[in-house]
N, CA, C and O atoms as a CHARMM CRD file, in Angstrom:
* protein
*
  304
    1    1 MET  N      6.52200  -7.42000  21.42900 PROA 1      0.00000
    2    1 MET  CA     6.70200  -6.40900  20.10700 PROA 1      0.00000
    3    1 MET  C      6.06600  -5.15500  20.51300 PROA 1      0.00000
    4    1 MET  O      4.97000  -5.15900  21.07500 PROA 1      0.00000
    5    2 GLY  N      6.75700  -4.00400  20.23100 PROA 2      0.00000
    6    2 GLY  CA     6.39800  -2.87100  20.44200 PROA 2      0.00000
    7    2 GLY  C      6.60800  -1.91900  19.08600 PROA 2      0.00000
    8    2 GLY  O      7.62700  -1.96800  18.39600 PROA 2      0.00000
    9    3 ILE  N      5.55800  -1.11200  18.84300 PROA 3      0.00000
   10    3 ILE  CA     5.48800  -0.31000  17.72000 PROA 3      0.00000
   11    3 ILE  C      5.08600   1.00900  18.12600 PROA 3      0.00000
   12    3 ILE  O      4.03400   1.07500  18.76200 PROA 3      0.00000
   13    4 LYS  N      5.83500   2.28200  17.84100 PROA 4      0.00000
   14    4 LYS  CA     5.70800   3.30500  18.22500 PROA 4      0.00000
   15    4 LYS  C      6.14200   4.57000  17.20300 PROA 4      0.00000
   16    4 LYS  O      7.32300   4.70200  16.88200 PROA 4      0.00000
   17    5 ALA  N      5.26200   5.34900  16.78900 PROA 5      0.00000
   18    5 ALA  CA     5.59500   6.43600  15.65200 PROA 5      0.00000
   19    5 ALA  C      6.56800   7.51200  16.44400 PROA 5      0.00000
   20    5 ALA  O      6.20900   8.03900  17.49700 PROA 5      0.00000
   21    6 ILE  N      7.76100   7.76100  15.85600 PROA 6      0.00000
   22    6 ILE  CA     8.60700   8.90000  16.86100 PROA 6      0.00000
   23    6 ILE  C      8.02500  10.14600  16.00600 PROA 6      0.00000
   24    6 ILE  O      7.62600  11.15900  16.58000 PROA 6      0.00000
   25    7 ASP  N      8.00400  10.02600  14.76200 PROA 7      0.00000
   26    7 ASP  CA     7.65300  11.68700  13.93300 PROA 7      0.00000
   27    7 ASP  C      6.89000  11.20900  12.84600 PROA 7      0.00000
   28    7 ASP  O      6.67000  10.00500  12.70700 PROA 7      0.00000
   29    8 ASP  N      6.46500  12.08200  12.05300 PROA 8      0.00000
   30    8 ASP  CA     5.91700  11.80600  10.95000 PROA 8      0.00000
   31    8 ASP  C      6.34600  10.53300   9.80800 PROA 8      0.00000
   32    8 ASP  O      5.61400   9.78600   9.15700 PROA 8      0.00000
   33    9 LYS  N      7.76700  10.63400   9.87000 PROA 9      0.00000
   34    9 LYS  CA     8.42600   9.76700   9.28800 PROA 9      0.00000
   35    9 LYS  C      9.37300   8.53900   9.68800 PROA 9      0.00000
   36    9 LYS  O     10.12100   7.84600   8.99900 PROA 9      0.00000
   37   10 THR  N      9.09000   8.52600  10.95800 PROA 10     0.00000
   38   10 THR  CA    10.18700   7.61200  11.60000 PROA 10     0.00000
   39   10 THR  C      9.17500   6.83400  12.55400 PROA 10     0.00000
   40   10 THR  O      8.41500   7.38600  13.35000 PROA 10     0.00000
   41   11 LEU  N      9.29400   5.39700  12.33600 PROA 11     0.00000
   42   11 LEU  CA     8.54400   4.28300  13.05100 PROA 11     0.00000
   43   11 LEU  C      9.38500   3.52900  13.91000 PROA 11     0.00000
   44   11 LEU  O     10.36400   2.99600  13.38700 PROA 11     0.00000
   45   12 GLU  N      9.17400   3.36400  15.26100 PROA 12     0.00000
   46   12 GLU  CA    10.18900   2.32900  16.06100 PROA 12     0.00000
   47   12 GLU  C      9.38500   1.08400  16.22900 PROA 12     0.00000
   48   12 GLU  O      8.18400   0.99600  16.48500 PROA 12     0.00000
   49   13 VAL  N     10.33400   0.05800  16.02200 PROA 13     0.00000
   50   13 VAL  CA     9.56300  -1.14800  16.18200 PROA 13     0.00000
   51   13 VAL  C     10.52500  -1.99400  17.03600 PROA 13     0.00000
   52   13 VAL  O     11.68000  -1.95700  16.61200 PROA 13     0.00000
   53   14 LYS  N     10.34700  -2.69400  18.06000 PROA 14     0.00000
   54   14 LYS  CA    11.07900  -3.19900  19.13100 PROA 14     0.00000
   55   14 LYS  C     10.29600  -4.47700  19.16600 PROA 14     0.00000
   56   14 LYS  O      9.06800  -4.56400  19.14700 PROA 14     0.00000
   57   15 TYR  N     11.40200  -5.72600  19.23500 PROA 15     0.00000
   58   15 TYR  CA    11.17600  -7.25600  19.14800 PROA 15     0.00000
   59   15 TYR  C     11.47500  -7.63300  20.61000 PROA 15     0.00000
   60   15 TYR  O     12.30200  -7.04300  21.30600 PROA 15     0.00000
   61   16 GLU  N     10.64400  -8.78400  21.04900 PROA 16     0.00000
   62   16 GLU  CA    11.14800  -9.80800  22.22300 PROA 16     0.00000
   63   16 GLU  C     12.29900 -10.51300  21.99100 PROA 16     0.00000
   64   16 GLU  O     13.20100 -10.66500  22.81300 PROA 16     0.00000
   65   17 ASN  N     12.26300 -11.09900  20.47200 PROA 17     0.00000
   66   17 ASN  CA    13.33700 -11.85500  20.01100 PROA 17     0.00000
   67   17 ASN  C     13.88300 -11.31300  18.91000 PROA 17     0.00000
   68   17 ASN  O     13.39300 -10.26600  18.48600 PROA 17     0.00000
   69   18 PRO  N     14.90000 -11.86100  18.29500 PROA 18     0.00000
   70   18 PRO  CA    15.58200 -11.25800  17.14300 PROA 18     0.00000
   71   18 PRO  C     14.94600 -11.53800  15.81700 PROA 18     0.00000
   72   18 PRO  O     14.64900 -12.72000  15.64100 PROA 18     0.00000
   73   19 TYR  N     14.69900 -10.77800  14.93300 PROA 19     0.00000
   74   19 TYR  CA    13.68900 -11.07100  13.71100 PROA 19     0.00000
   75   19 TYR  C     14.63300 -10.16200  12.41500 PROA 19     0.00000
   76   19 TYR  O     14.58300  -9.02100  11.95700 PROA 19     0.00000
   77   20 PRO  N     15.55500 -11.50900  12.14000 PROA 20     0.00000
   78   20 PRO  CA    16.40600 -10.60800  10.95500 PROA 20     0.00000
   79   20 PRO  C     15.84300 -10.25900   9.70900 PROA 20     0.00000
   80   20 PRO  O     16.44300  -9.39900   9.06400 PROA 20     0.00000
   81   21 TYR  N     14.69000 -10.81000   9.18000 PROA 21     0.00000
   82   21 TYR  CA    14.20000 -10.60400   7.97100 PROA 21     0.00000
   83   21 TYR  C     12.87300  -9.61500   8.24500 PROA 21     0.00000
   84   21 TYR  O     11.97400  -9.49700   7.41300 PROA 21     0.00000
   85   22 ALA  N     12.88700  -8.95600   9.47700 PROA 22     0.00000
   86   22 ALA  CA    11.89900  -7.97300   9.40500 PROA 22     0.00000
   87   22 ALA  C     11.69700  -6.77600   8.52400 PROA 22     0.00000
   88   22 ALA  O     10.57700  -6.44600   8.13300 PROA 22     0.00000
   89   23 LYS  N     12.79900  -6.12700   8.21500 PROA 23     0.00000
   90   23 LYS  CA    12.87300  -4.99700   7.33300 PROA 23     0.00000
   91   23 LYS  C     12.46600  -5.52600   5.88000 PROA 23     0.00000
   92   23 LYS  O     11.88800  -4.76800   5.10100 PROA 23     0.00000
   93   24 ASP  N     12.82200  -7.02700   5.48400 PROA 24     0.00000
   94   24 ASP  CA    12.20000  -7.36200   4.17500 PROA 24     0.00000
   95   24 ASP  C     10.77400  -7.40400   4.22900 PROA 24     0.00000
   96   24 ASP  O     10.13800  -6.84300   3.33700 PROA 24     0.00000
   97   25 ILE  N     10.15000  -8.03500   5.21700 PROA 25     0.00000
   98   25 ILE  CA     8.72600  -7.73500   5.58800 PROA 25     0.00000
   99   25 ILE  C      8.14800  -6.38700   5.62900 PROA 25     0.00000
  100   25 ILE  O      7.12600  -6.08200   5.01300 PROA 25     0.00000
  101   26 LEU  N      8.59400  -5.85800   6.11600 PROA 26     0.00000
  102   26 LEU  CA     7.96300  -4.43600   6.48200 PROA 26     0.00000
  103   26 LEU  C      8.00200  -3.54700   5.26100 PROA 26     0.00000
  104   26 LEU  O      7.27200  -2.56300   5.13800 PROA 26     0.00000
  105   27 SER  N      9.08200  -4.02300   4.16800 PROA 27     0.00000
  106   27 SER  CA     9.32100  -3.26700   3.00500 PROA 27     0.00000
  107   27 SER  C      8.36500  -3.72200   1.95600 PROA 27     0.00000
  108   27 SER  O      8.41400  -3.23700   0.82600 PROA 27     0.00000
  109   28 MET  N      7.51000  -4.62300   2.28300 PROA 28     0.00000
  110   28 MET  CA     6.62600  -5.06800   1.07400 PROA 28     0.00000
  111   28 MET  C      5.45500  -3.93700   0.88900 PROA 28     0.00000
  112   28 MET  O      5.14800  -3.11500   1.75300 PROA 28     0.00000
  113   29 SER  N      4.97600  -4.03500  -0.15900 PROA 29     0.00000
  114   29 SER  CA     3.93500  -3.04000  -0.70800 PROA 29     0.00000
  115   29 SER  C      2.70900  -3.06600   0.14700 PROA 29     0.00000
  116   29 SER  O      1.87400  -2.16400   0.07700 PROA 29     0.00000
  117   30 ALA  N      2.58300  -4.13900   0.99600 PROA 30     0.00000
  118   30 ALA  CA     1.31800  -4.19600   1.88700 PROA 30     0.00000
  119   30 ALA  C      1.58400  -3.34400   2.92400 PROA 30     0.00000
  120   30 ALA  O      0.65100  -2.92500   3.60800 PROA 30     0.00000
  121   31 PHE  N      2.88000  -2.97700   3.17800 PROA 31     0.00000
  122   31 PHE  CA     3.02000  -1.95500   4.41500 PROA 31     0.00000
  123   31 PHE  C      3.09300  -0.59600   3.86100 PROA 31     0.00000
  124   31 PHE  O      2.95000   0.18500   4.80200 PROA 31     0.00000
  125   32 TYR  N      3.23700  -0.02000   2.85200 PROA 32     0.00000
  126   32 TYR  CA     3.59000   1.33800   2.05900 PROA 32     0.00000
  127   32 TYR  C      2.29000   2.10400   2.74700 PROA 32     0.00000
  128   32 TYR  O      1.21000   1.56400   2.98600 PROA 32     0.00000
  129   33 PRO  N      2.65000   3.52200   3.01900 PROA 33     0.00000
  130   33 PRO  CA     1.70100   4.21900   3.24200 PROA 33     0.00000
  131   33 PRO  C      0.58700   4.59600   2.21600 PROA 33     0.00000
  132   33 PRO  O      0.86500   4.43500   1.02800 PROA 33     0.00000
  133   34 ILE  N     -0.43600   5.00000   2.48900 PROA 34     0.00000
  134   34 ILE  CA    -1.46100   5.34400   1.48800 PROA 34     0.00000
  135   34 ILE  C     -2.02000   6.68800   1.66900 PROA 34     0.00000
  136   34 ILE  O     -1.95200   7.27600   2.74900 PROA 34     0.00000
  137   35 ASN  N     -2.56300   7.17300   0.63700 PROA 35     0.00000
  138   35 ASN  CA    -3.02100   8.57700   0.68300 PROA 35     0.00000
  139   35 ASN  C     -4.36100   8.58600   1.67400 PROA 35     0.00000
  140   35 ASN  O     -5.26400   7.87300   1.23700 PROA 35     0.00000
  141   36 GLU  N     -4.59800   9.13300   2.68900 PROA 36     0.00000
  142   36 GLU  CA    -5.54300   8.96100   3.69700 PROA 36     0.00000
  143   36 GLU  C     -6.99400   9.47000   3.19200 PROA 36     0.00000
  144   36 GLU  O     -8.06800   8.89600   3.37400 PROA 36     0.00000
  145   37 LYS  N     -6.76900  10.65000   2.53300 PROA 37     0.00000
  146   37 LYS  CA    -8.05800  11.19300   1.78600 PROA 37     0.00000
  147   37 LYS  C     -8.42800  10.37000   0.96200 PROA 37     0.00000
  148   37 LYS  O     -9.50900   9.84300   1.22600 PROA 37     0.00000
  149   38 PHE  N     -7.78100   9.95800  -0.23200 PROA 38     0.00000
  150   38 PHE  CA    -7.93600   8.91300  -1.18300 PROA 38     0.00000
  151   38 PHE  C     -8.89600   7.96500  -0.75800 PROA 38     0.00000
  152   38 PHE  O    -10.08100   7.84100  -1.06600 PROA 38     0.00000
  153   39 TYR  N     -8.01000   7.17900   0.17300 PROA 39     0.00000
  154   39 TYR  CA    -8.86500   6.08300   1.19100 PROA 39     0.00000
  155   39 TYR  C    -10.27700   6.34000   1.82600 PROA 39     0.00000
  156   39 TYR  O    -11.17400   5.50200   1.91200 PROA 39     0.00000
  157   40 ASN  N    -10.31800   7.51400   2.21400 PROA 40     0.00000
  158   40 ASN  CA   -11.40700   7.69200   3.22700 PROA 40     0.00000
  159   40 ASN  C    -12.36700   8.15300   1.92700 PROA 40     0.00000
  160   40 ASN  O    -13.47400   7.62800   2.05000 PROA 40     0.00000
  161   41 ASP  N    -12.28000   8.89000   0.84800 PROA 41     0.00000
  162   41 ASP  CA   -13.38300   9.10200  -0.04100 PROA 41     0.00000
  163   41 ASP  C    -13.76500   7.51700  -0.89900 PROA 41     0.00000
  164   41 ASP  O    -14.89000   7.45700  -1.39500 PROA 41     0.00000
  165   42 HSD  N    -12.91400   6.38100  -1.04300 PROA 42     0.00000
  166   42 HSD  CA   -13.27400   5.09500  -1.40200 PROA 42     0.00000
  167   42 HSD  C    -13.16100   4.16000  -0.48900 PROA 42     0.00000
  168   42 HSD  O    -12.81900   3.05100  -0.89700 PROA 42     0.00000
  169   43 LYS  N    -13.33100   4.28200   0.50200 PROA 43     0.00000
  170   43 LYS  CA   -13.12800   3.36000   1.56500 PROA 43     0.00000
  171   43 LYS  C    -13.74300   1.95300   1.26800 PROA 43     0.00000
  172   43 LYS  O    -12.96700   1.01800   1.07100 PROA 43     0.00000
  173   44 ASP  N    -15.05500   1.75600   1.22500 PROA 44     0.00000
  174   44 ASP  CA   -15.53600   0.49600   0.85400 PROA 44     0.00000
  175   44 ASP  C    -14.94400  -0.32600  -0.45000 PROA 44     0.00000
  176   44 ASP  O    -15.03400  -1.53000  -0.68900 PROA 44     0.00000
  177   45 ASN  N    -14.39200   0.58200  -1.11400 PROA 45     0.00000
  178   45 ASN  CA   -14.51500   0.08300  -2.54300 PROA 45     0.00000
  179   45 ASN  C    -12.55600   0.14900  -3.08100 PROA 45     0.00000
  180   45 ASN  O    -12.08000  -0.22100  -4.15400 PROA 45     0.00000
  181   46 PHE  N    -11.80100   0.76800  -1.83500 PROA 46     0.00000
  182   46 PHE  CA   -10.57100   0.82300  -2.07600 PROA 46     0.00000
  183   46 PHE  C     -9.69900  -0.17600  -2.77800 PROA 46     0.00000
  184   46 PHE  O     -9.79600  -1.27900  -2.24000 PROA 46     0.00000
  185   47 GLY  N     -8.91400  -0.15600  -3.75900 PROA 47     0.00000
  186   47 GLY  CA    -8.16300  -1.10300  -4.30700 PROA 47     0.00000
  187   47 GLY  C     -8.98400  -2.33400  -5.02400 PROA 47     0.00000
  188   47 GLY  O     -8.41600  -3.34700  -5.43300 PROA 47     0.00000
  189   48 MET  N    -10.52600  -2.08600  -5.12900 PROA 48     0.00000
  190   48 MET  CA   -11.02000  -3.11600  -5.72800 PROA 48     0.00000
  191   48 MET  C    -11.23800  -3.00300  -7.03000 PROA 48     0.00000
  192   48 MET  O    -11.88500  -3.96800  -7.43700 PROA 48     0.00000
  193   49 ASN  N    -10.94900  -2.16500  -7.93200 PROA 49     0.00000
  194   49 ASN  CA   -10.87800  -1.97600  -9.17600 PROA 49     0.00000
  195   49 ASN  C    -10.14200  -0.82800  -9.51100 PROA 49     0.00000
  196   49 ASN  O     -9.86700   0.01300  -8.65500 PROA 49     0.00000
  197   50 ALA  N     -9.69900  -0.69000 -11.03000 PROA 50     0.00000
  198   50 ALA  CA    -8.86000   0.16600 -11.66700 PROA 50     0.00000
  199   50 ALA  C     -9.03500   1.65800 -10.83700 PROA 50     0.00000
  200   50 ALA  O     -8.16900   2.28800 -10.23000 PROA 50     0.00000
  201   51 ASP  N    -10.42600   1.96800 -11.03200 PROA 51     0.00000
  202   51 ASP  CA   -10.95900   3.14800 -10.75000 PROA 51     0.00000
  203   51 ASP  C    -10.70900   3.77100  -9.15400 PROA 51     0.00000
  204   51 ASP  O    -10.53000   4.96300  -8.90500 PROA 51     0.00000
  205   52 ASN  N    -10.74200   2.76600  -8.24700 PROA 52     0.00000
  206   52 ASN  CA   -10.63400   2.87800  -6.85700 PROA 52     0.00000
  207   52 ASN  C     -9.18900   2.51000  -6.56300 PROA 52     0.00000
  208   52 ASN  O     -9.01600   2.05700  -5.43200 PROA 52     0.00000
  209   53 ALA  N     -8.32100   2.58900  -7.19000 PROA 53     0.00000
  210   53 ALA  CA    -6.74300   2.46400  -6.66700 PROA 53     0.00000
  211   53 ALA  C     -5.92900   3.69400  -7.27000 PROA 53     0.00000
  212   53 ALA  O     -6.12900   4.28900  -8.32900 PROA 53     0.00000
  213   54 LEU  N     -5.05400   3.88400  -6.39700 PROA 54     0.00000
  214   54 LEU  CA    -3.98100   5.07900  -6.37100 PROA 54     0.00000
  215   54 LEU  C     -2.76400   4.51900  -7.19300 PROA 54     0.00000
  216   54 LEU  O     -2.25900   3.40700  -7.03900 PROA 54     0.00000
  217   55 TYR  N     -2.37700   5.48700  -8.09800 PROA 55     0.00000
  218   55 TYR  CA    -0.88400   5.27500  -8.50100 PROA 55     0.00000
  219   55 TYR  C      0.06300   6.29700  -8.48100 PROA 55     0.00000
  220   55 TYR  O     -0.25100   7.48200  -8.59900 PROA 55     0.00000
  221   56 ASN  N      1.45200   5.81500  -8.30700 PROA 56     0.00000
  222   56 ASN  CA     2.45300   6.82100  -8.24300 PROA 56     0.00000
  223   56 ASN  C      3.43200   6.50000  -9.05500 PROA 56     0.00000
  224   56 ASN  O      4.34400   7.32600  -9.10400 PROA 56     0.00000
  225   57 GLY  N      3.55700   5.34600  -9.85700 PROA 57     0.00000
  226   57 GLY  CA     4.55700   4.68800 -10.45400 PROA 57     0.00000
  227   57 GLY  C      4.34000   5.34900 -11.81700 PROA 57     0.00000
  228   57 GLY  O      3.51200   6.25800 -11.87700 PROA 57     0.00000
  229   58 PRO  N      5.05700   4.95200 -13.00000 PROA 58     0.00000
  230   58 PRO  CA     5.13800   5.00400 -14.15800 PROA 58     0.00000
  231   58 PRO  C      3.87400   4.70700 -14.73300 PROA 58     0.00000
  232   58 PRO  O      3.55600   5.45900 -15.65400 PROA 58     0.00000
  233   59 TYR  N      2.98900   3.72100 -14.40500 PROA 59     0.00000
  234   59 TYR  CA     1.67400   3.45300 -15.15200 PROA 59     0.00000
  235   59 TYR  C      0.80000   3.26700 -14.29900 PROA 59     0.00000
  236   59 TYR  O      1.04200   2.95800 -13.13200 PROA 59     0.00000
  237   60 VAL  N     -0.55700   3.46900 -14.88100 PROA 60     0.00000
  238   60 VAL  CA    -1.70500   3.31400 -14.07000 PROA 60     0.00000
  239   60 VAL  C     -2.56900   2.32100 -14.66500 PROA 60     0.00000
  240   60 VAL  O     -2.81400   2.31200 -15.87100 PROA 60     0.00000
  241   61 LEU  N     -3.09000   1.38500 -13.74100 PROA 61     0.00000
  242   61 LEU  CA    -3.82400   0.32600 -14.28100 PROA 61     0.00000
  243   61 LEU  C     -5.24900   0.82100 -15.01600 PROA 61     0.00000
  244   61 LEU  O     -5.83100   1.77700 -14.50300 PROA 61     0.00000
  245   62 LYS  N     -5.74300   0.27500 -16.04600 PROA 62     0.00000
  246   62 LYS  CA    -6.89600   0.70700 -16.76800 PROA 62     0.00000
  247   62 LYS  C     -7.54900  -0.79100 -17.43400 PROA 62     0.00000
  248   62 LYS  O     -7.05800  -1.77900 -17.97900 PROA 62     0.00000
  249   63 ASP  N     -8.90000  -0.35300 -17.06100 PROA 63     0.00000
  250   63 ASP  CA    -9.97400  -1.69000 -17.62600 PROA 63     0.00000
  251   63 ASP  C     -9.66800  -2.82700 -16.53800 PROA 63     0.00000
  252   63 ASP  O     -9.34000  -3.91900 -17.00000 PROA 63     0.00000
  253   64 TRP  N     -9.72700  -2.71600 -15.36500 PROA 64     0.00000
  254   64 TRP  CA    -9.58500  -3.74500 -14.48700 PROA 64     0.00000
  255   64 TRP  C    -10.71800  -3.80600 -13.62300 PROA 64     0.00000
  256   64 TRP  O    -10.84500  -2.92500 -12.77300 PROA 64     0.00000
  257   65 ASP  N    -11.63800  -4.80600 -13.72700 PROA 65     0.00000
  258   65 ASP  CA   -12.92700  -4.67800 -12.99500 PROA 65     0.00000
  259   65 ASP  C    -12.71900  -5.29900 -11.63600 PROA 65     0.00000
  260   65 ASP  O    -13.67600  -5.40500 -10.86900 PROA 65     0.00000
  261   66 GLY  N    -11.45400  -5.73300 -11.28800 PROA 66     0.00000
  262   66 GLY  CA   -11.09800  -6.47600  -9.89000 PROA 66     0.00000
  263   66 GLY  C    -11.36900  -7.67600  -9.61900 PROA 66     0.00000
  264   66 GLY  O    -11.11700  -8.13000  -8.50300 PROA 66     0.00000
  265   67 THR  N    -12.00200  -8.50500 -10.70400 PROA 67     0.00000
  266   67 THR  CA   -11.98400  -9.84200 -10.74100 PROA 67     0.00000
  267   67 THR  C    -11.31600 -10.65300 -12.04000 PROA 67     0.00000
  268   67 THR  O    -10.96400 -11.82900 -12.12600 PROA 67     0.00000
  269   68 GLY  N    -11.28300  -9.73200 -12.86700 PROA 68     0.00000
  270   68 GLY  CA   -11.01300 -10.42500 -14.12900 PROA 68     0.00000
  271   68 GLY  C     -9.20900 -10.37300 -14.11600 PROA 68     0.00000
  272   68 GLY  O     -8.43100  -9.76500 -13.38000 PROA 68     0.00000
  273   69 LEU  N     -8.97800 -11.33000 -15.31700 PROA 69     0.00000
  274   69 LEU  CA    -7.35500 -11.18500 -15.22200 PROA 69     0.00000
  275   69 LEU  C     -6.86200 -10.51600 -16.22400 PROA 69     0.00000
  276   69 LEU  O     -5.66300 -10.64200 -16.46800 PROA 69     0.00000
  277   70 THR  N     -7.74700  -9.58800 -17.08600 PROA 70     0.00000
  278   70 THR  CA    -7.02500  -9.27900 -18.13100 PROA 70     0.00000
  279   70 THR  C     -7.13900  -7.55200 -17.63400 PROA 70     0.00000
  280   70 THR  O     -8.05400  -7.27200 -16.85900 PROA 70     0.00000
  281   71 TRP  N     -6.27600  -6.53000 -18.06000 PROA 71     0.00000
  282   71 TRP  CA    -6.15500  -5.17100 -17.62200 PROA 71     0.00000
  283   71 TRP  C     -5.34200  -4.48100 -18.48100 PROA 71     0.00000
  284   71 TRP  O     -4.69000  -5.26100 -19.17400 PROA 71     0.00000
  285   72 LYS  N     -5.08400  -3.11800 -18.75100 PROA 72     0.00000
  286   72 LYS  CA    -4.17900  -2.31800 -19.32800 PROA 72     0.00000
  287   72 LYS  C     -3.32600  -1.45200 -18.65600 PROA 72     0.00000
  288   72 LYS  O     -3.65600  -0.80900 -17.66000 PROA 72     0.00000
  289   73 LEU  N     -2.26600  -1.42600 -19.17000 PROA 73     0.00000
  290   73 LEU  CA    -1.59200  -0.30400 -18.42600 PROA 73     0.00000
  291   73 LEU  C     -1.07200   0.93500 -19.21900 PROA 73     0.00000
  292   73 LEU  O     -0.44300   0.79000 -20.26800 PROA 73     0.00000
  293   74 GLU  N     -1.38400   2.29400 -18.62900 PROA 74     0.00000
  294   74 GLU  CA    -1.19800   3.25300 -19.37500 PROA 74     0.00000
  295   74 GLU  C     -0.02900   3.89400 -18.58300 PROA 74     0.00000
  296   74 GLU  O      0.32800   3.55200 -17.45600 PROA 74     0.00000
  297   75 LYS  N      0.61900   5.06700 -19.49500 PROA 75     0.00000
  298   75 LYS  CA     1.55700   5.85600 -18.83400 PROA 75     0.00000
  299   75 LYS  C      1.05600   6.83700 -17.80200 PROA 75     0.00000
  300   75 LYS  O     -0.01800   7.39900 -18.01600 PROA 75     0.00000
  301   76 ASN  N      1.61300   7.04500 -16.90500 PROA 76     0.00000
  302   76 ASN  CA     1.18900   7.89600 -15.61800 PROA 76     0.00000
  303   76 ASN  C      1.32400   9.33300 -16.14900 PROA 76     0.00000
  304   76 ASN  O      1.07200  10.28900 -15.41500 PROA 76     0.00000
């Protein structure tokens, strides 16, 4: 397997063997790019609670402490 950044928005991935579901795996949210400055500012606690997560969708997470199963969604 070989991975190379062609430019700021293009990633080249080469495989030894066919891997037909690669796009499905790589399009999962775990592989999304993140804001590097925000990550560096919250490095040790990044994503561990509502205050240390970054949002770009229609809602933001509120009142989540990172361990509980309750939270609120508010319009972004």
